[in-house]
mmCIF file as Biopython writes it, N, C-alpha, C and O atoms, coordinates in Angstrom:
data_model
#
loop_
_atom_site.group_PDB
_atom_site.id
_atom_site.type_symbol
_atom_site.label_atom_id
_atom_site.label_alt_id
_atom_site.label_comp_id
_atom_site.label_asym_id
_atom_site.label_entity_id
_atom_site.label_seq_id
_atom_site.pdbx_PDB_ins_code
_atom_site.Cartn_x
_atom_site.Cartn_y
_atom_site.Cartn_z
_atom_site.occupancy
_atom_site.B_iso_or_equiv
_atom_site.auth_seq_id
_atom_site.auth_asym_id
_atom_site.pdbx_PDB_model_num
ATOM 1   N N  . MET A ? 1  ? -10.116 -31.417 26.009  1.0 0.0 1  A 1 
ATOM 2   C CA . MET A ? 1  ? -8.882  -31.338 25.305  1.0 0.0 1  A 1 
ATOM 3   C C  . MET A ? 1  ? -7.662  -31.545 26.241  1.0 0.0 1  A 1 
ATOM 4   O O  . MET A ? 1  ? -7.588  -30.994 27.339  1.0 0.0 1  A 1 
ATOM 5   N N  . THR A ? 2  ? -6.785  -32.306 25.780  1.0 0.0 2  A 1 
ATOM 6   C CA . THR A ? 2  ? -5.588  -32.533 26.626  1.0 0.0 2  A 1 
ATOM 7   C C  . THR A ? 2  ? -4.693  -31.323 26.602  1.0 0.0 2  A 1 
ATOM 8   O O  . THR A ? 2  ? -4.757  -30.518 25.673  1.0 0.0 2  A 1 
ATOM 9   N N  . ALA A ? 3  ? -3.835  -31.179 27.640  1.0 0.0 3  A 1 
ATOM 10  C CA . ALA A ? 3  ? -2.959  -30.063 27.705  1.0 0.0 3  A 1 
ATOM 11  C C  . ALA A ? 3  ? -2.039  -30.003 26.494  1.0 0.0 3  A 1 
ATOM 12  O O  . ALA A ? 3  ? -1.766  -28.915 25.986  1.0 0.0 3  A 1 
ATOM 13  N N  . GLU A ? 4  ? -1.577  -31.096 26.041  1.0 0.0 4  A 1 
ATOM 14  C CA . GLU A ? 4  ? -0.710  -31.173 24.831  1.0 0.0 4  A 1 
ATOM 15  C C  . GLU A ? 4  ? -1.483  -30.598 23.634  1.0 0.0 4  A 1 
ATOM 16  O O  . GLU A ? 4  ? -0.964  -29.743 22.916  1.0 0.0 4  A 1 
ATOM 17  N N  . LEU A ? 5  ? -2.647  -31.038 23.434  1.0 0.0 5  A 1 
ATOM 18  C CA . LEU A ? 5  ? -3.521  -30.567 22.308  1.0 0.0 5  A 1 
ATOM 19  C C  . LEU A ? 5  ? -3.814  -29.039 22.413  1.0 0.0 5  A 1 
ATOM 20  O O  . LEU A ? 5  ? -3.779  -28.300 21.430  1.0 0.0 5  A 1 
ATOM 21  N N  . GLU A ? 6  ? -4.098  -28.627 23.651  1.0 0.0 6  A 1 
ATOM 22  C CA . GLU A ? 6  ? -4.333  -27.230 23.863  1.0 0.0 6  A 1 
ATOM 23  C C  . GLU A ? 6  ? -3.128  -26.386 23.563  1.0 0.0 6  A 1 
ATOM 24  O O  . GLU A ? 6  ? -3.247  -25.315 22.970  1.0 0.0 6  A 1 
ATOM 25  N N  . ALA A ? 7  ? -1.924  -26.873 23.980  1.0 0.0 7  A 1 
ATOM 26  C CA . ALA A ? 7  ? -0.677  -26.170 23.618  1.0 0.0 7  A 1 
ATOM 27  C C  . ALA A ? 7  ? -0.519  -26.050 22.067  1.0 0.0 7  A 1 
ATOM 28  O O  . ALA A ? 7  ? -0.146  -24.995 21.553  1.0 0.0 7  A 1 
ATOM 29  N N  . GLU A ? 8  ? -0.808  -27.138 21.359  1.0 0.0 8  A 1 
ATOM 30  C CA . GLU A ? 8  ? -0.624  -27.191 19.944  1.0 0.0 8  A 1 
ATOM 31  C C  . GLU A ? 8  ? -1.555  -26.209 19.256  1.0 0.0 8  A 1 
ATOM 32  O O  . GLU A ? 8  ? -1.162  -25.517 18.317  1.0 0.0 8  A 1 
ATOM 33  N N  . VAL A ? 9  ? -2.839  -26.151 19.751  1.0 0.0 9  A 1 
ATOM 34  C CA . VAL A ? 9  ? -3.828  -25.189 19.212  1.0 0.0 9  A 1 
ATOM 35  C C  . VAL A ? 9  ? -3.360  -23.796 19.458  1.0 0.0 9  A 1 
ATOM 36  O O  . VAL A ? 9  ? -3.470  -22.953 18.567  1.0 0.0 9  A 1 
ATOM 37  N N  . ALA A ? 10 ? -2.847  -23.512 20.613  1.0 0.0 10 A 1 
ATOM 38  C CA . ALA A ? 10 ? -2.355  -22.156 20.940  1.0 0.0 10 A 1 
ATOM 39  C C  . ALA A ? 10 ? -1.183  -21.745 20.064  1.0 0.0 10 A 1 
ATOM 40  O O  . ALA A ? 10 ? -1.060  -20.605 19.616  1.0 0.0 10 A 1 
ATOM 41  N N  . ARG A ? 11 ? -0.316  -22.758 19.841  1.0 0.0 11 A 1 
ATOM 42  C CA . ARG A ? 11 ? 0.888   -22.530 18.927  1.0 0.0 11 A 1 
ATOM 43  C C  . ARG A ? 11 ? 0.354   -22.195 17.508  1.0 0.0 11 A 1 
ATOM 44  O O  . ARG A ? 11 ? 0.823   -21.243 16.884  1.0 0.0 11 A 1 
ATOM 45  N N  . LEU A ? 12 ? -0.594  -22.953 17.019  1.0 0.0 12 A 1 
ATOM 46  C CA . LEU A ? 12 ? -1.087  -22.798 15.669  1.0 0.0 12 A 1 
ATOM 47  C C  . LEU A ? 12 ? -1.839  -21.415 15.614  1.0 0.0 12 A 1 
ATOM 48  O O  . LEU A ? 12 ? -1.686  -20.695 14.627  1.0 0.0 12 A 1 
ATOM 49  N N  . ARG A ? 13 ? -2.575  -21.070 16.562  1.0 0.0 13 A 1 
ATOM 50  C CA . ARG A ? 13 ? -3.296  -19.747 16.601  1.0 0.0 13 A 1 
ATOM 51  C C  . ARG A ? 13 ? -2.232  -18.598 16.494  1.0 0.0 13 A 1 
ATOM 52  O O  . ARG A ? 13 ? -2.390  -17.638 15.740  1.0 0.0 13 A 1 
ATOM 53  N N  . LYS A ? 14 ? -1.185  -18.759 17.267  1.0 0.0 14 A 1 
ATOM 54  C CA . LYS A ? 14 ? -0.171  -17.706 17.228  1.0 0.0 14 A 1 
ATOM 55  C C  . LYS A ? 14 ? 0.450   -17.607 15.820  1.0 0.0 14 A 1 
ATOM 56  O O  . LYS A ? 14 ? 0.664   -16.512 15.300  1.0 0.0 14 A 1 
ATOM 57  N N  . TRP A ? 15 ? 0.735   -18.787 15.211  1.0 0.0 15 A 1 
ATOM 58  C CA . TRP A ? 15 ? 1.370   -18.844 13.891  1.0 0.0 15 A 1 
ATOM 59  C C  . TRP A ? 15 ? 0.428   -18.210 12.885  1.0 0.0 15 A 1 
ATOM 60  O O  . TRP A ? 15 ? 0.877   -17.414 12.060  1.0 0.0 15 A 1 
ATOM 61  N N  . VAL A ? 16 ? -0.862  -18.528 12.917  1.0 0.0 16 A 1 
ATOM 62  C CA . VAL A ? 16 ? -1.847  -17.928 12.011  1.0 0.0 16 A 1 
ATOM 63  C C  . VAL A ? 16 ? -1.931  -16.433 12.224  1.0 0.0 16 A 1 
ATOM 64  O O  . VAL A ? 16 ? -2.006  -15.683 11.251  1.0 0.0 16 A 1 
ATOM 65  N N  . GLY A ? 17 ? -1.920  -15.974 13.465  1.0 0.0 17 A 1 
ATOM 66  C CA . GLY A ? 17 ? -1.970  -14.571 13.733  1.0 0.0 17 A 1 
ATOM 67  C C  . GLY A ? 17 ? -0.728  -13.818 13.201  1.0 0.0 17 A 1 
ATOM 68  O O  . GLY A ? 17 ? -0.840  -12.730 12.635  1.0 0.0 17 A 1 
ATOM 69  N N  . ASP A ? 18 ? 0.453   -14.427 13.399  1.0 0.0 18 A 1 
ATOM 70  C CA . ASP A ? 18 ? 1.640   -13.861 12.875  1.0 0.0 18 A 1 
ATOM 71  C C  . ASP A ? 18 ? 1.614   -13.787 11.310  1.0 0.0 18 A 1 
ATOM 72  O O  . ASP A ? 18 ? 1.988   -12.781 10.707  1.0 0.0 18 A 1 
ATOM 73  N N  . LEU A ? 19 ? 1.146   -14.927 10.686  1.0 0.0 19 A 1 
ATOM 74  C CA . LEU A ? 19 ? 0.999   -14.916 9.264   1.0 0.0 19 A 1 
ATOM 75  C C  . LEU A ? 19 ? 0.025   -13.824 8.770   1.0 0.0 19 A 1 
ATOM 76  O O  . LEU A ? 19 ? 0.283   -13.146 7.775   1.0 0.0 19 A 1 
ATOM 77  N N  . HIS A ? 20 ? -1.061  -13.682 9.471   1.0 0.0 20 A 1 
ATOM 78  C CA . HIS A ? 20 ? -2.040  -12.631 9.130   1.0 0.0 20 A 1 
ATOM 79  C C  . HIS A ? 20 ? -1.369  -11.221 9.203   1.0 0.0 20 A 1 
ATOM 80  O O  . HIS A ? 20 ? -1.517  -10.396 8.302   1.0 0.0 20 A 1 
ATOM 81  N N  . ASP A ? 21 ? -0.654  -11.000 10.277  1.0 0.0 21 A 1 
ATOM 82  C CA . ASP A ? 21 ? -0.016  -9.702  10.427  1.0 0.0 21 A 1 
ATOM 83  C C  . ASP A ? 21 ? 1.015   -9.440  9.334   1.0 0.0 21 A 1 
ATOM 84  O O  . ASP A ? 21 ? 1.143   -8.325  8.829   1.0 0.0 21 A 1 
ATOM 85  N N  . GLY A ? 22 ? 1.751   -10.505 8.982   1.0 0.0 22 A 1 
ATOM 86  C CA . GLY A ? 22 ? 2.739   -10.322 7.929   1.0 0.0 22 A 1 
ATOM 87  C C  . GLY A ? 22 ? 2.057   -10.083 6.515   1.0 0.0 22 A 1 
ATOM 88  O O  . GLY A ? 22 ? 2.534   -9.276  5.718   1.0 0.0 22 A 1 
ATOM 89  N N  . LEU A ? 23 ? 0.939   -10.811 6.252   1.0 0.0 23 A 1 
ATOM 90  C CA . LEU A ? 23 ? 0.265   -10.560 5.058   1.0 0.0 23 A 1 
ATOM 91  C C  . LEU A ? 23 ? -0.300  -9.106  5.005   1.0 0.0 23 A 1 
ATOM 92  O O  . LEU A ? 23 ? -0.236  -8.437  3.974   1.0 0.0 23 A 1 
ATOM 93  N N  . ASN A ? 24 ? -0.844  -8.659  6.136   1.0 0.0 24 A 1 
ATOM 94  C CA . ASN A ? 24 ? -1.342  -7.259  6.165   1.0 0.0 24 A 1 
ATOM 95  C C  . ASN A ? 24 ? -0.207  -6.265  5.835   1.0 0.0 24 A 1 
ATOM 96  O O  . ASN A ? 24 ? -0.399  -5.303  5.091   1.0 0.0 24 A 1 
ATOM 97  N N  . LEU A ? 25 ? 0.962   -6.528  6.405   1.0 0.0 25 A 1 
ATOM 98  C CA . LEU A ? 25 ? 2.067   -5.646  6.095   1.0 0.0 25 A 1 
ATOM 99  C C  . LEU A ? 25 ? 2.479   -5.645  4.633   1.0 0.0 25 A 1 
ATOM 100 O O  . LEU A ? 25 ? 2.729   -4.595  4.041   1.0 0.0 25 A 1 
ATOM 101 N N  . LEU A ? 26 ? 2.549   -6.877  4.044   1.0 0.0 26 A 1 
ATOM 102 C CA . LEU A ? 26 ? 2.858   -6.970  2.627   1.0 0.0 26 A 1 
ATOM 103 C C  . LEU A ? 26 ? 1.789   -6.272  1.745   1.0 0.0 26 A 1 
ATOM 104 O O  . LEU A ? 26 ? 2.112   -5.620  0.752   1.0 0.0 26 A 1 
ATOM 105 N N  . PHE A ? 27 ? 0.527   -6.431  2.138   1.0 0.0 27 A 1 
ATOM 106 C CA . PHE A ? 27 ? -0.583  -5.820  1.302   1.0 0.0 27 A 1 
ATOM 107 C C  . PHE A ? 27 ? -0.431  -4.305  1.379   1.0 0.0 27 A 1 
ATOM 108 O O  . PHE A ? 27 ? -0.511  -3.636  0.349   1.0 0.0 27 A 1 
ATOM 109 N N  . LYS A ? 28 ? -0.211  -3.736  2.588   1.0 0.0 28 A 1 
ATOM 110 C CA . LYS A ? 28 ? -0.042  -2.267  2.712   1.0 0.0 28 A 1 
ATOM 111 C C  . LYS A ? 28 ? 1.163   -1.758  1.878   1.0 0.0 28 A 1 
ATOM 112 O O  . LYS A ? 28 ? 1.070   -0.720  1.223   1.0 0.0 28 A 1 
ATOM 113 N N  . GLU A ? 29 ? 2.247   -2.471  1.911   1.0 0.0 29 A 1 
ATOM 114 C CA . GLU A ? 29 ? 3.424   -2.184  1.083   1.0 0.0 29 A 1 
ATOM 115 C C  . GLU A ? 29 ? 3.122   -2.204  -0.382  1.0 0.0 29 A 1 
ATOM 116 O O  . GLU A ? 29 ? 3.528   -1.304  -1.117  1.0 0.0 29 A 1 
ATOM 117 N N  . ALA A ? 30 ? 2.397   -3.241  -0.830  1.0 0.0 30 A 1 
ATOM 118 C CA . ALA A ? 30 ? 1.987   -3.383  -2.207  1.0 0.0 30 A 1 
ATOM 119 C C  . ALA A ? 30 ? 1.117   -2.213  -2.651  1.0 0.0 30 A 1 
ATOM 120 O O  . ALA A ? 30 ? 1.289   -1.715  -3.763  1.0 0.0 30 A 1 
ATOM 121 N N  . LEU A ? 31 ? 0.186   -1.763  -1.807  1.0 0.0 31 A 1 
ATOM 122 C CA . LEU A ? 31 ? -0.645  -0.595  -2.107  1.0 0.0 31 A 1 
ATOM 123 C C  . LEU A ? 31 ? 0.202   0.672   -2.277  1.0 0.0 31 A 1 
ATOM 124 O O  . LEU A ? 31 ? 0.027   1.453   -3.213  1.0 0.0 31 A 1 
ATOM 125 N N  . GLN A ? 32 ? 1.125   0.834   -1.327  1.0 0.0 32 A 1 
ATOM 126 C CA . GLN A ? 32 ? 1.988   1.991   -1.390  1.0 0.0 32 A 1 
ATOM 127 C C  . GLN A ? 32 ? 2.795   1.977   -2.661  1.0 0.0 32 A 1 
ATOM 128 O O  . GLN A ? 32 ? 2.915   3.003   -3.331  1.0 0.0 32 A 1 
ATOM 129 N N  . LEU A ? 33 ? 3.346   0.841   -3.004  1.0 0.0 33 A 1 
ATOM 130 C CA . LEU A ? 33 ? 4.173   0.757   -4.212  1.0 0.0 33 A 1 
ATOM 131 C C  . LEU A ? 33 ? 3.343   1.004   -5.484  1.0 0.0 33 A 1 
ATOM 132 O O  . LEU A ? 33 ? 3.813   1.639   -6.428  1.0 0.0 33 A 1 
ATOM 133 N N  . ARG A ? 34 ? 2.137   0.507   -5.491  1.0 0.0 34 A 1 
ATOM 134 C CA . ARG A ? 34 ? 1.230   0.720   -6.657  1.0 0.0 34 A 1 
ATOM 135 C C  . ARG A ? 34 ? 0.906   2.226   -6.755  1.0 0.0 34 A 1 
ATOM 136 O O  . ARG A ? 34 ? 0.909   2.779   -7.855  1.0 0.0 34 A 1 
ATOM 137 N N  . ASN A ? 35 ? 0.626   2.897   -5.618  1.0 0.0 35 A 1 
ATOM 138 C CA . ASN A ? 35 ? 0.307   4.295   -5.727  1.0 0.0 35 A 1 
ATOM 139 C C  . ASN A ? 35 ? 1.537   5.095   -6.171  1.0 0.0 35 A 1 
ATOM 140 O O  . ASN A ? 35 ? 1.415   6.007   -6.988  1.0 0.0 35 A 1 
ATOM 141 N N  . GLU A ? 36 ? 2.714   4.763   -5.641  1.0 0.0 36 A 1 
ATOM 142 C CA . GLU A ? 36 ? 3.942   5.445   -6.080  1.0 0.0 36 A 1 
ATOM 143 C C  . GLU A ? 36 ? 4.208   5.176   -7.589  1.0 0.0 36 A 1 
ATOM 144 O O  . GLU A ? 36 ? 4.660   6.066   -8.308  1.0 0.0 36 A 1 
ATOM 145 N N  . ASN A ? 37 ? 3.931   3.986   -8.033  1.0 0.0 37 A 1 
ATOM 146 C CA . ASN A ? 37 ? 4.136   3.701   -9.452  1.0 0.0 37 A 1 
ATOM 147 C C  . ASN A ? 37 ? 3.221   4.595   -10.303 1.0 0.0 37 A 1 
ATOM 148 O O  . ASN A ? 37 ? 3.644   5.232   -11.268 1.0 0.0 37 A 1 
ATOM 149 N N  . ARG A ? 38 ? 1.912   4.605   -9.882  1.0 0.0 38 A 1 
ATOM 150 C CA . ARG A ? 38 ? 0.945   5.460   -10.657 1.0 0.0 38 A 1 
ATOM 151 C C  . ARG A ? 38 ? 1.423   6.985   -10.642 1.0 0.0 38 A 1 
ATOM 152 O O  . ARG A ? 38 ? 1.362   7.699   -11.643 1.0 0.0 38 A 1 
ATOM 153 N N  . ARG A ? 39 ? 1.866   7.375   -9.497  1.0 0.0 39 A 1 
ATOM 154 C CA . ARG A ? 39 ? 2.302   8.827   -9.375  1.0 0.0 39 A 1 
ATOM 155 C C  . ARG A ? 39 ? 3.501   9.081   -10.338 1.0 0.0 39 A 1 
ATOM 156 O O  . ARG A ? 39 ? 3.564   10.094  -11.033 1.0 0.0 39 A 1 
ATOM 157 N N  . LEU A ? 40 ? 4.390   8.162   -10.339 1.0 0.0 40 A 1 
ATOM 158 C CA . LEU A ? 40 ? 5.615   8.332   -11.200 1.0 0.0 40 A 1 
ATOM 159 C C  . LEU A ? 40 ? 5.265   8.257   -12.676 1.0 0.0 40 A 1 
ATOM 160 O O  . LEU A ? 40 ? 5.842   8.977   -13.491 1.0 0.0 40 A 1 
ATOM 161 N N  . LYS A ? 41 ? 4.315   7.384   -13.030 1.0 0.0 41 A 1 
ATOM 162 C CA . LYS A ? 41 ? 3.858   7.310   -14.441 1.0 0.0 41 A 1 
ATOM 163 C C  . LYS A ? 41 ? 3.253   8.629   -14.873 1.0 0.0 41 A 1 
ATOM 164 O O  . LYS A ? 41 ? 3.552   9.118   -15.962 1.0 0.0 41 A 1 
ATOM 165 N N  . LYS A ? 42 ? 2.395   9.224   -14.026 1.0 0.0 42 A 1 
ATOM 166 C CA . LYS A ? 42 ? 1.793   10.535  -14.310 1.0 0.0 42 A 1 
ATOM 167 C C  . LYS A ? 42 ? 2.832   11.597  -14.461 1.0 0.0 42 A 1 
ATOM 168 O O  . LYS A ? 42 ? 2.737   12.450  -15.344 1.0 0.0 42 A 1 
ATOM 169 N N  . ARG A ? 43 ? 3.842   11.557  -13.594 1.0 0.0 43 A 1 
ATOM 170 C CA . ARG A ? 43 ? 4.931   12.537  -13.672 1.0 0.0 43 A 1 
ATOM 171 C C  . ARG A ? 43 ? 5.718   12.449  -14.903 1.0 0.0 43 A 1 
ATOM 172 O O  . ARG A ? 43 ? 6.099   13.453  -15.504 1.0 0.0 43 A 1 
ATOM 173 N N  . ILE A ? 44 ? 5.980   11.171  -15.305 1.0 0.0 44 A 1 
ATOM 174 C CA . ILE A ? 44 ? 6.731   10.933  -16.578 1.0 0.0 44 A 1 
ATOM 175 C C  . ILE A ? 44 ? 5.925   11.510  -17.759 1.0 0.0 44 A 1 
ATOM 176 O O  . ILE A ? 44 ? 6.477   12.176  -18.635 1.0 0.0 44 A 1 
ATOM 177 N N  . LYS A ? 45 ? 4.643   11.245  -17.759 1.0 0.0 45 A 1 
ATOM 178 C CA . LYS A ? 45 ? 3.791   11.780  -18.864 1.0 0.0 45 A 1 
ATOM 179 C C  . LYS A ? 45 ? 3.807   13.283  -18.868 1.0 0.0 45 A 1 
ATOM 180 O O  . LYS A ? 45 ? 3.859   13.871  -19.948 1.0 0.0 45 A 1 
ATOM 181 N N  . GLU A ? 46 ? 3.765   13.963  -17.702 1.0 0.0 46 A 1 
ATOM 182 C CA . GLU A ? 46 ? 3.880   15.394  -17.622 1.0 0.0 46 A 1 
ATOM 183 C C  . GLU A ? 46 ? 5.172   15.885  -18.193 1.0 0.0 46 A 1 
ATOM 184 O O  . GLU A ? 46 ? 5.193   16.850  -18.956 1.0 0.0 46 A 1 
ATOM 185 N N  . LEU A ? 47 ? 6.266   15.228  -17.831 1.0 0.0 47 A 1 
ATOM 186 C CA . LEU A ? 47 ? 7.608   15.638  -18.251 1.0 0.0 47 A 1 
ATOM 187 C C  . LEU A ? 47 ? 7.736   15.431  -19.784 1.0 0.0 47 A 1 
ATOM 188 O O  . LEU A ? 47 ? 8.363   16.230  -20.480 1.0 0.0 47 A 1 
ATOM 189 N N  . GLU A ? 48 ? 7.130   14.349  -20.276 1.0 0.0 48 A 1 
ATOM 190 C CA . GLU A ? 48 ? 7.207   14.069  -21.700 1.0 0.0 48 A 1 
ATOM 191 C C  . GLU A ? 48 ? 6.459   15.148  -22.508 1.0 0.0 48 A 1 
ATOM 192 O O  . GLU A ? 48 ? 6.896   15.566  -23.580 1.0 0.0 48 A 1 
ATOM 193 N N  . LYS A ? 49 ? 5.332   15.574  -21.958 1.0 0.0 49 A 1 
ATOM 194 C CA . LYS A ? 49 ? 4.555   16.653  -22.607 1.0 0.0 49 A 1 
ATOM 195 C C  . LYS A ? 49 ? 5.413   17.946  -22.646 1.0 0.0 49 A 1 
ATOM 196 O O  . LYS A ? 49 ? 5.523   18.580  -23.696 1.0 0.0 49 A 1 
ATOM 197 N N  . VAL A ? 50 ? 5.987   18.311  -21.562 1.0 0.0 50 A 1 
ATOM 198 C CA . VAL A ? 50 ? 6.867   19.512  -21.548 1.0 0.0 50 A 1 
ATOM 199 C C  . VAL A ? 50 ? 8.015   19.355  -22.467 1.0 0.0 50 A 1 
ATOM 200 O O  . VAL A ? 50 ? 8.366   20.292  -23.184 1.0 0.0 50 A 1 
ATOM 201 N N  . ASP A ? 51 ? 8.613   18.210  -22.476 1.0 0.0 51 A 1 
ATOM 202 C CA . ASP A ? 51 ? 9.813   18.013  -23.317 1.0 0.0 51 A 1 
ATOM 203 C C  . ASP A ? 51 ? 9.360   18.054  -24.798 1.0 0.0 51 A 1 
ATOM 204 O O  . ASP A ? 51 ? 10.102  18.564  -25.637 1.0 0.0 51 A 1 
ATOM 205 N N  . GLY A ? 52 ? 8.153   17.527  -25.140 1.0 0.0 52 A 1 
ATOM 206 C CA . GLY A ? 52 ? 7.768   17.468  -26.523 1.0 0.0 52 A 1 
ATOM 207 C C  . GLY A ? 52 ? 7.127   18.732  -27.042 1.0 0.0 52 A 1 
ATOM 208 O O  . GLY A ? 52 ? 6.959   18.934  -28.244 1.0 0.0 52 A 1 
ATOM 209 N N  . ALA A ? 53 ? 6.770   19.593  -26.071 1.0 0.0 53 A 1 
ATOM 210 C CA . ALA A ? 53 ? 6.054   20.858  -26.519 1.0 0.0 53 A 1 
ATOM 211 C C  . ALA A ? 53 ? 6.899   21.907  -27.128 1.0 0.0 53 A 1 
ATOM 212 O O  . ALA A ? 53 ? 6.392   22.961  -27.515 1.0 0.0 53 A 1 
#
């Protein structure tokens, strides 16, 4: 492999690594938001029961 090609491969590997890290962060955030949404929906149902009782 030429030095130029090796440099391009290294650059692409870093780019893919950064992309992977970014996607992992987005996935974790999405899970947290989903869990928070579920928690809030349950709380709303609880409050509606108390309000309607």
